[in-house]
C-alpha positions in Angstrom: -34.0 -6.0 13.6 -30.1 -7.2 13.4 -27.8 -4.3 12.5 -27.0 -5.5 9.1 -30.7 -5.4 8.3 -30.9 -2.0 8.9 -28.3 -1.0 7.2 -29.2 -3.2 4.1 -32.6 -1.5 4.3 -31.0 1.9 4.5 -28.8 1.1 1.6 -31.6 1.2 -1.1 -31.1 5.2 -0.4 -27.8 5.8 -0.7 -27.8 5.9 -4.4 -26.1 9.4 -5.4 -28.4 12.3 -6.4 -27.1 13.8 -9.6 -25.5 16.6 -7.9 -25.2 15.4 -4.4 -23.7 13.3 -1.6 -24.9 9.6 -0.6 -26.7 9.5 2.3 -23.9 7.3 3.9 -21.5 10.5 3.9 -23.2 11.7 7.1 -23.6 8.5 8.9 -21.4 7.7 11.8 -18.9 5.1 11.6 -20.4 2.5 13.4 -23.6 2.6 11.0 -21.1 2.9 8.0 -19.3 -0.2 9.1 -22.8 -2.2 8.8 -23.1 -1.6 5.3 -22.3 -3.8 2.3 -19.3 -2.8 -0.1 -22.0 -3.5 -3.0 -24.2 -1.0 -1.4 -21.8 2.2 -1.4 -23.1 2.5 -5.2 -19.4 3.9 -5.8 -18.4 5.1 -9.2 -14.9 6.1 -10.3 -16.6 9.1 -12.7 -16.6 12.4 -11.0 -14.8 10.9 -8.4 -11.4 12.3 -6.8 -9.8 9.4 -9.1 -10.7 10.7 -12.6 -8.3 13.5 -12.9 -5.6 11.0 -11.3 -6.1 8.4 -14.1 -6.6 11.0 -16.6 -3.0 12.0 -15.7 -1.6 8.3 -16.3 -3.3 8.4 -19.7 -1.6 11.8 -20.2 1.8 9.9 -19.5 0.7 7.1 -22.1 -0.1 9.6 -24.7 3.2 11.4 -24.1 5.0 8.2 -25.5 2.6 7.5 -28.4 0.9 4.3 -26.3 -2.1 3.7 -27.9 -3.3 1.7 -25.0 -5.9 2.6 -22.1 -6.5 0.4 -19.2 -9.8 0.3 -17.9 -10.7 0.7 -14.4 -12.8 -0.5 -11.8 -13.5 -0.3 -7.9 -12.9 -3.5 -5.9 -11.2 -3.9 -2.3 -7.6 -3.6 -3.2 -5.4 -2.8 -5.6 -4.2 -5.3 -8.5 -4.1 -6.1 -12.1 -5.5 -9.6 -13.0 -3.6 -11.9 -14.9 -4.5 -11.7 -18.8 -7.0 -8.8 -18.1 -5.1 -5.2 -19.4 -7.0 -3.3 -16.7 -6.6 -2.1 -12.9 -8.7 -2.7 -10.1 -8.7 0.4 -7.6 -9.6 0.2 -3.6 -13.1 1.5 -3.2 -11.9 4.0 -0.5 -10.0 6.1 -2.9 -13.6 7.0 -4.8 -14.8 9.0 -1.7 -13.2 11.5 1.1 -15.6 10.0 3.7 -14.2 6.3 2.7 -10.8 7.8 2.9 -11.5 9.0 6.7 -12.8 5.7 7.1 -9.8 4.2 5.9 -7.3 6.1 7.7 -9.5 5.6 11.2 -9.2 1.6 10.9 -6.0 1.1 9.2 -4.0 4.0 10.4 -3.1 5.3 7.1 -4.5 5.3 3.5 -2.6 3.6 0.4 -2.7 5.7 -2.3 -4.6 8.5 -0.2 -2.5 11.6 -1.6 -2.2 12.4 -5.2 1.3 11.9 -5.6 1.3 8.3 -4.0 -1.9 7.3 -6.0 -0.3 8.2 -9.3 2.9 6.2 -8.0 0.5 3.2 -7.5 -1.5 3.4 -10.7 1.6 3.8 -13.0 2.9 0.7 -11.4 -0.6 -1.4 -11.9 -0.5 -0.2 -15.8 2.7 -1.4 -15.8 0.9 -5.1 -15.5 -1.8 -4.2 -17.7 0.3 -2.9 -20.2 2.2 -6.3 -19.7 -0.9 -8.1 -20.1 -2.4 -6.1 -23.1 0.8 -6.6 -25.4 1.7 -10.3 -23.9 5.6 -8.6 -23.2 6.3 -11.4 -20.8 6.4 -13.7 -23.5 9.4 -12.0 -25.1 12.7 -13.4 -24.6 14.8 -10.5 -23.7 12.2 -9.8 -21.0 12.6 -13.3 -19.6 16.1 -12.7 -19.9 15.9 -9.4 -17.9 13.4 -9.8 -15.6 12.8 -13.8 -14.9 9.8 -15.7 -16.2 6.4 -14.4 -15.5 5.1 -17.9 -14.8 7.5 -18.0 -11.7 5.0 -18.8 -8.6 4.7 -15.8 -6.3 6.6 -16.6 -3.1 4.7 -16.0 0.2 7.5 -14.4 1.4 10.3 -12.8 0.0 13.2 -10.9 1.6 14.3 -7.9 0.0 17.8 -6.5 -0.4 18.3 -3.0 0.1 21.5 -2.3 -1.2 20.9 -4.2 -4.4 21.5 -2.2 -7.7 19.6 -5.0 -9.9 16.5 -3.5 -9.2 14.6 -0.1 -9.5 13.2 1.7 -6.0 9.6 2.9 -6.8 7.1 1.5 -4.4 7.9 0.9 -0.7 10.2 -1.9 0.6 12.0 -2.8 -2.7 9.1 -4.5 -4.0 10.8 -5.0 -7.7 12.5 -7.6 -5.9 9.8 -9.5 -5.0 8.7 -11.4 -8.6 9.6 -10.8 -12.3 6.4 -9.0 -13.0 6.7 -7.0 -10.2 10.1 -6.1 -11.3 8.8 -5.0 -14.9 6.3 -2.7 -13.4 8.3 -0.9 -11.2 10.9 -0.4 -13.7 8.0 0.9 -16.2 6.6 2.9 -13.8 10.2 4.6 -13.1 10.4 5.0 -16.9 6.7 6.6 -17.3 7.0 9.0 -14.5 7.7 12.8 -16.0 10.8 14.1 -15.8 12.2 11.0 -13.7 16.0 11.3 -15.2 15.8 7.8 -15.1 19.2 7.6 -16.9 20.9 9.7 -14.6 19.7 8.6 -11.6 20.2 5.0 -12.1 23.6 5.4 -13.9 26.1 2.7 -13.2 23.2 0.5 -11.8 22.7 -2.8 -13.5 19.3 -1.8 -13.1 19.6 0.8 -16.1 19.6 -2.1 -18.6 16.4 -2.9 -17.7 14.9 0.8 -18.0 16.7 0.9 -21.7 15.1 -2.0 -22.4 11.5 -0.7 -21.3 12.2 2.3 -23.2 13.2 -0.1 -26.2 10.1 -2.1 -25.8 7.8 1.1 -25.5 9.1 2.6 -28.7 8.2 -0.5 -30.2 4.7 -0.7 -29.4 4.2 3.1 -30.0 1.3 3.6 -32.1 0.4 0.0 -32.2 -2.9 -1.9 -31.2 -2.9 -4.2 -28.0 -3.3 -7.7 -28.5 -5.5 -8.2 -25.6 -8.4 -5.9 -25.6 -10.6 -7.8 -22.9 -12.7 -5.4 -20.5 -13.4 -7.7 -18.1 -13.6 -6.6 -14.6 -12.7 -9.2 -11.4 -14.0 -8.8 -8.2 -15.8 -5.7 -9.1 -17.3 -3.7 -5.6 -21.0 -4.1 -7.4 -20.3 -7.8 -6.5 -18.8 -7.6 -3.1 -21.8 -8.1 -0.3 -19.2 -8.3 2.5 -20.1 -5.4 4.9 -17.1 -2.7 5.5 -16.9 -4.3 9.2 -16.0 -7.5 7.6 -13.7 -6.1 5.3 -12.0 -4.1 7.7 -11.7 -7.3 10.1 -10.2 -9.3 7.6 -7.8 -6.4 6.4 -6.4 -6.1 9.8 -5.9 -9.7 10.4 -3.7 -9.6 7.1 -1.6 -6.9 8.4 -1.2 -8.2 12.0 1.6 -10.6 11.7 3.5 -12.0 14.4 6.4 -10.2 15.8 8.9 -10.9 18.3 7.8 -10.4 22.1 11.1 -10.2 23.7 11.7 -6.8 24.2 12.4 -6.5 28.1 16.4 -6.0 27.7 16.1 -3.4 25.1 13.1 -1.3 27.2 15.2 -1.6 30.5 18.2 0.1 28.7 15.9 2.6 27.1 13.7 3.4 30.4 14.3 2.8 34.2 12.7 1.1 36.6 15.0 2.5 39.3 13.0 4.1 42.6 14.9 7.9 42.1 12.8 8.2 38.7 9.4 6.9 40.5 8.0 10.3 40.1 8.9 10.3 36.2 6.3 9.8 33.3 5.6 6.4 33.1 7.1 4.7 29.7 3.7 3.5 28.8 2.2 6.7 29.3 5.2 8.2 27.0 4.5 6.0 24.3 1.0 6.1 24.4 1.5 9.9 23.9 4.2 10.0 21.2 2.6 6.8 19.4 1.5 8.1 16.2 4.5 10.6 15.8 6.9 7.3 16.1 4.9 5.3 13.9 4.9 7.8 11.3 8.4 8.2 11.7 9.4 4.6 11.8 7.0 3.6 8.6 9.0 6.5 6.5 12.4 4.6 7.6 11.1 1.2 7.0 8.5 1.1 4.5 6.4 -1.0 6.7 2.7 -0.7 7.1 1.6 1.7 10.3 -0.8 -0.7 11.5 1.7 -3.4 11.5 4.3 -1.2 13.7 1.3 -0.2 15.7 0.8 -3.8 16.7 4.8 -3.8 17.8 4.0 -0.7 19.9 0.9 -2.0 21.4 3.1 -4.8 22.7 6.1 -2.7 23.8 3.6 -0.3 25.7 2.0 -3.6 27.6 5.6 -4.5 28.6 6.5 -1.3 29.9 3.3 -1.2 31.6 3.9 -4.5 33.5 7.5 -3.5 33.9 6.9 -0.4 35.8 9.3 1.6 33.4 9.6 5.3 34.0 11.1 7.8 31.4 14.6 8.9 32.8 16.3 10.9 29.8 15.3 14.2 27.7 12.1 13.5 25.8 13.5 14.5 22.6 16.4 12.1 22.9 14.2 9.1 24.3 11.8 9.5 21.6 14.6 9.2 19.0 16.2 6.1 20.9 12.8 4.3 20.8 12.1 5.1 17.3 15.5 3.3 16.4 14.7 0.4 19.0 11.3 0.0 17.1 13.1 -0.1 13.7 15.7 -2.5 14.8 13.2 -4.9 16.0 10.7 -4.4 12.8 13.9 -4.9 10.7 15.1 -7.9 12.2 11.4 -9.6 11.9 11.7 -9.0 8.4 15.0 -10.2 7.5 15.2 -13.1 10.0 11.4 -14.2 9.6 11.3 -12.9 6.1 8.9 -10.4 4.7 5.3 -11.3 3.5 4.3 -10.0 0.4 1.2 -7.5 0.9 0.2 -6.8 -2.6 
């Protein structure tokens, strides 16, 4: 019997008991990875997502916005065109799947209540736009651009631009007019954000003031679009978790520059007098997680993507037989800067592929 058939047969027993955990919650990773997504039988109800969604509803209520988006579980975050609702990644509905996500992808997007709220407010901006057809308004188009503009395969962010708010990582408002609005709305919606003071003197303030004006106009009114349709719900996705993560890793494993040798030789040494020092490859393996997290905070880049660059650099250090010659703390910081430079070189010369 194949692993897939075993997992499928076992899936029939994974439905939630009234107060218990699903059987797969105790499965080892290898067994869990062969389970189909539709056989997880997950629900937002009584999951860690329920109180976070309630907070977003309270945000809307605070501004007398009657619209309440509907939510469902899928493979990733998105709000489909024309649908006033939001899909949420399935792994956020159960702690066991959050652990698997972190092991497979090295991080969990939306894995804390703060980061989940941040993304939810952004996605609710899309859903609200769809519900009230806000993108059809002339002033909306004048400030943000046309929603019909095609999404670029790549975008090249300008970190110092003050024409856009900063909410999600990597200056995401700059990628498309729809994202510009969703990011602006998310900043406006966040309680106690003090956006007038924070963006004082920025051209982006005009967008925030327009959102404030627009939300006052729709306050207390019913949405134009009320569809409760769900796109790509988890219950209809028949691929296994193993296949899901294979595809997801391939998406984030982008091509990076491979000409590291000169920079690595400046940082490490192959001189005979350092032959007894720790190898650069061993050193980088030891501090890999710490450096990856640090550079991810600096650049806004996915840890999985950074890890691919680290893997290449470790391989080059091993082949070049490089050793650590300086003090560990300084070498660690110097290498983090090198990794940041290599990452930013890639992002600004090859342009950054849209990830959301």
